[in-house]
Each structure stands twice: as structure tokens, then as C-alpha cells.
N, C-alpha and C positions, 0 to 999 in steps of 0.2 A: 418267474416274472419279477421284474423290479417294480417297486412301488415308486413311480415317478409322478412328481407334481408338475403340472403345466402351469406356465404363467399366463394369466387371462388379462389382457389389456382392457382396463375398465372403459376406455374411450370407444371400444368397439361393441359394447353391449348396452342396451337400454338407452335411456335418455339421461343426460347429466341432471343432477338434482336441481342445480340453479336454474336451468331451463324449465323444468317442471314447476318450480316454485314461481318463477317470473310469469309463466303462463296462468298458473292458478291465482296469482295476485290480481288478475283482471276481474275476478269475481268479487264483488263488494263483501259478500258474506265471509268468504274465505280470508280475504285481506283483513277484515275486522278480527277474526279469531286468531289469525297468524300474528298480527301486530300486538294483540292483547297478550298472547302466550310469550311472544318475544320480549316485551316490556317486563312481564312478570318474571320470567326466567333470569333476565339480566339483573333485575333488582335483587332477587334471591341470591344469586351467585355473587354479586358485588358485596352485599351485606355480609354474607358468610365469609368471603375471602378477607375483607377488611378486618372483621372481628377476629378471625383466626390469626391473621398477621400481627394484630395487637396483643395476642396472647390472652384474649378474654373469653369467658364462658358466656353462654346466652343469658344467664342470670346476671352476670356482672353488667353486660350490655343493657339489659332490661332495667336494672336499678339506676344506671345513669340517665336512661331515657325517661324513667318514671312510669313504666308499664310492667304488666306481668310478664314472666319468662315465656309463657305460652304465646304471647303476641310476637316475640322475636322468633320463636320456633316457626310460627305460621308465616311470618315475613320471609324467613330463609327457605321455606318449603315452596313447592310449585303446585300443590294440590289445591290450594285456596286461590280461585281465579280472580278474586277481588284485587284491584289495584289500590295500594296505600295512597293516602292524600299526600300532596306535596309538603304539607305542614309536618305530617308525621315523619316523612323521609328526611326532611331538614333536621328534625330533632335527632334521628337515628345517626345520620352523618356527622352532626356536630358532636355527638357522644363518641364517635369513632374518630374525632379529630381530623375530619375530612371536609373538603370543600364540596358542596352540592351544586350541581348545575344541570340544567335541562339542555340536551343536545338534540337538535332537529336536523335531519337530513332527508333527502328524497328516497323513496323506495328504490330497490334495484330495478334498473331499466327506465328510470324516470329522471328527468333533469330538474334542477332547481338549486337554490342557494342552501348552504348549510349554516345553521345558526347555533349559538350557544346562549343560554340565559342563565346568569349566575343567580342562584337561590340563596346563597350564604357568602 
């Protein structure tokens, strides 16, 4: 027998993840956790990406911000569920020679204006 792999069309199995998330976002508790994790993950990924693109170590960034290296490690990780303050993020992004802004948009499936608030 030949070992043949069959192509499975993902549109024909299960529910698309976007539909599942959209439905789940109707629950206020789920929406709160989803948004908190989404914000935390985005901050962590952005800080790490900017730091690496600048060729900086966590220690170098920490020295520029004036905080311990462990605080930068915690900021780049997603284990800590706390959201850093806007003041702290502004300091970090300034140390990374980046513009900091708060971008607001409606959740998937909802309508509303998009806004950007420049922090630096």
C-alpha cells in the first residue's frame, strides 16, 4: 500500500476560529480576558521586536529606561497578566526611539470609529 496523504479542506470541518471568537466575545467575562491577553501579548511582542531590531539587549534597554533588567524581561513575557502603565510604556518606547500611540478600534463584528491618541 502506498502511504497517501489526503488534502483536508479546513472550510469543511469545524467552525472557523473567527466565528467562534466573535460568538464568544458576546460574553463580557470572556471579552475582558480576551482583550487583556490581546493587549498584553501585543505589548510584549512589540517591545521585544523593537528591542531586537535596534540590536539591544534587555539590560541595555533597562539601563536606558532606568529599571532593572528583570522588569524588561517581565514586560516582554506573557506570563505576567498585569498591564504596564501608559507612563511606563512611554518611557520604554522613547528608549527604543519609537513613537508611542494608543490605537482604539471596535471589536470584530462591531461598528465604530477608529481613533489614535499620540502619547509621545
